[in-house]
C-alpha positions as CSV (number, residue, x, y, z in Angstrom):
1,M,0.0,0.0,0.0
2,S,1.1,3.4,-0.5
3,N,1.5,5.9,2.2
4,N,-0.8,8.7,1.7
5,N,-3.1,10.4,3.9
6,L,-6.2,9.8,2.1
7,A,-9.0,8.2,4.1
8,Y,-10.6,5.2,2.9
9,D,-14.3,4.7,3.2
10,L,-14.4,1.3,4.6
11,T,-18.1,1.1,4.8
12,K,-18.1,-0.1,1.3
13,Y,-16.5,-3.2,2.2
14,E,-18.4,-4.0,5.4
15,D,-20.9,-6.7,5.4
16,V,-24.0,-4.8,5.2
17,A,-27.0,-6.5,6.7
18,P,-29.5,-7.1,4.0
19,E,-32.6,-5.0,4.2
20,K,-35.4,-6.6,5.8
21,A,-37.8,-8.0,3.3
22,P,-41.3,-6.8,3.9
23,K,-43.2,-9.3,5.8
24,I,-46.0,-10.8,3.7
25,R,-49.1,-11.4,5.6
26,I,-51.4,-14.0,4.4
27,H,-55.0,-13.5,5.5
28,R,-56.9,-16.7,4.8
29,R,-60.6,-16.1,4.5
30,K,-62.9,-18.8,5.0
31,A,-64.8,-19.7,1.8
32,E,-68.1,-17.9,1.8
33,N,-71.0,-20.2,2.0
34,T,-71.9,-20.3,-1.7
35,G,-74.6,-22.9,-1.3
36,S,-75.3,-25.8,0.8
37,V,-75.5,-29.4,-0.5
38,P,-79.4,-29.5,-0.5
39,S,-79.7,-26.2,-2.4
40,M,-77.1,-27.5,-5.0
41,I,-79.2,-30.7,-5.4
42,V,-82.4,-28.6,-5.9
43,L,-80.6,-26.4,-8.4
44,A,-79.2,-29.4,-10.3
45,A,-82.7,-31.0,-10.3
46,A,-84.3,-27.7,-11.7
47,V,-81.7,-27.5,-14.4
48,G,-82.3,-31.2,-15.3
49,I,-86.0,-30.6,-15.4
50,L,-85.6,-27.6,-17.7
51,L,-83.2,-29.5,-19.9
52,G,-85.7,-32.4,-20.1
53,A,-88.5,-30.0,-21.0
54,V,-86.5,-28.5,-23.8
55,I,-85.6,-31.9,-25.2
56,Y,-89.2,-33.1,-24.9
57,G,-90.4,-30.0,-26.8
58,K,-87.9,-30.6,-29.6
59,V,-89.0,-34.2,-29.9
60,E,-92.7,-33.2,-30.0
61,E,-91.9,-30.6,-32.6
62,A,-90.0,-33.1,-34.8
63,S,-92.9,-35.6,-34.5
64,I,-95.4,-32.8,-35.5
65,H,-93.3,-31.9,-38.5
66,A,-93.1,-35.5,-39.5
67,E,-96.9,-35.8,-39.3
68,I,-97.3,-32.6,-41.3
69,T,-95.0,-34.0,-44.0
70,A,-97.0,-37.3,-44.1
71,Q,-100.3,-35.5,-44.4
72,T,-98.9,-33.2,-47.1
73,K,-97.8,-36.3,-49.1
74,Y,-101.3,-37.8,-48.6
75,V,-103.0,-34.6,-49.8
76,E,-100.8,-34.5,-52.9
77,M,-101.6,-38.2,-53.6
78,L,-105.3,-37.4,-53.2
79,N,-105.0,-34.4,-55.6
80,S,-103.3,-36.5,-58.2
81,E,-106.0,-39.2,-57.8
82,N,-108.7,-36.5,-58.1
83,A,-107.1,-35.3,-61.4
84,R,-106.9,-38.8,-62.7
85,M,-110.6,-39.5,-61.9
86,R,-111.7,-36.2,-63.4
87,S,-109.9,-37.0,-66.7
88,E,-111.4,-40.5,-66.6
89,L,-114.9,-38.9,-66.0
90,E,-114.4,-36.4,-68.8
91,E,-113.3,-39.2,-71.1
92,K,-116.4,-41.3,-70.3
93,T,-118.8,-38.3,-70.6
94,A,-117.3,-37.1,-73.9
95,L,-119.9,-36.9,-76.7
96,K,-118.1,-39.5,-78.8
97,S,-118.0,-42.0,-75.9
98,V,-121.7,-41.5,-75.2
99,E,-122.6,-42.0,-78.9
100,T,-120.5,-45.2,-79.0
101,Y,-122.1,-46.5,-75.8
102,V,-125.6,-45.7,-77.1
103,E,-125.1,-47.4,-80.5
104,D,-123.1,-50.4,-79.3
105,V,-124.7,-51.3,-75.9
106,L,-128.2,-49.9,-76.1
107,G,-128.7,-50.6,-79.8
108,M,-130.0,-47.1,-80.6
109,Q,-129.5,-45.4,-84.0
110,K,-129.2,-41.9,-85.1
111,L,-132.4,-40.1,-86.0
112,D,-133.4,-40.3,-89.6
113,K,-135.6,-37.9,-91.5
114,S,-138.0,-40.7,-92.1
115,Q,-138.5,-41.1,-88.4
116,I,-139.7,-37.6,-87.8
117,E,-143.4,-37.1,-87.5
118,Y,-145.0,-33.6,-87.6
119,V,-148.2,-32.9,-85.7
120,S,-150.5,-30.2,-86.8
121,I,-153.3,-28.6,-84.8
122,S,-156.3,-27.7,-86.9
123,N,-158.3,-25.7,-84.3
124,G,-155.9,-22.8,-83.9
125,S,-152.9,-21.9,-81.8
126,V,-154.8,-21.5,-78.5
127,V,-155.1,-24.3,-76.0
128,D,-157.9,-24.2,-73.5
129,I,-157.1,-25.8,-70.1
130,P,-160.1,-26.3,-67.8
131,E,-159.6,-24.9,-64.4
132,N,-159.5,-27.3,-61.5
133,E,-162.0,-26.8,-58.8
134,D,-159.8,-26.3,-55.6
135,N,-161.2,-26.9,-52.2
136,I,-161.6,-24.1,-49.7
137,F,-158.2,-24.5,-48.0
138,V,-156.3,-24.2,-51.3
139,R,-158.3,-21.1,-52.2
140,I,-157.5,-19.5,-48.8
141,K,-153.8,-20.4,-49.2
142,H,-153.8,-18.7,-52.7
143,T,-155.6,-15.7,-51.4
144,L,-153.1,-15.3,-48.5
145,S,-150.1,-15.7,-50.9
146,D,-151.6,-13.2,-53.3
147,F,-152.1,-10.7,-50.4
148,L,-148.5,-11.2,-49.2
149,E,-147.2,-10.7,-52.7
150,Y,-149.2,-7.5,-52.9
151,I,-147.8,-6.2,-49.6
152,R,-144.2,-7.1,-50.5
153,G,-144.5,-5.2,-53.8
């Protein structure tokens, strides 16, 4: 070492006690009572019931849609059957079909001019129809109906 009069700061080399680390305090809380076992069971049962109701609703909805589809197909089949029957009916009632049936099955023939007979009336164009003598009840009925007709206008 050298001889000089300078002072040395020896505190740099001293063992310095480490600073005290802050004391960490741990406060343990008791878990808050979030729910007892019976209330959890009731809650789970309620959730299960709701889930079951939703599933049941979906199943019913699917079955109703299936029934609607089946009924729609049935209606379409009936409509096509109706169209077929209408065309069959029109075919049977066509004039040509009727003429063929009448000639072949019933043995009828078309009208000839020789088959036509004309009737002539020699006493004029007026026909006299004798009046029927009605009983008293029929005459009263006619009188009342004539009166009601007169009132109605």
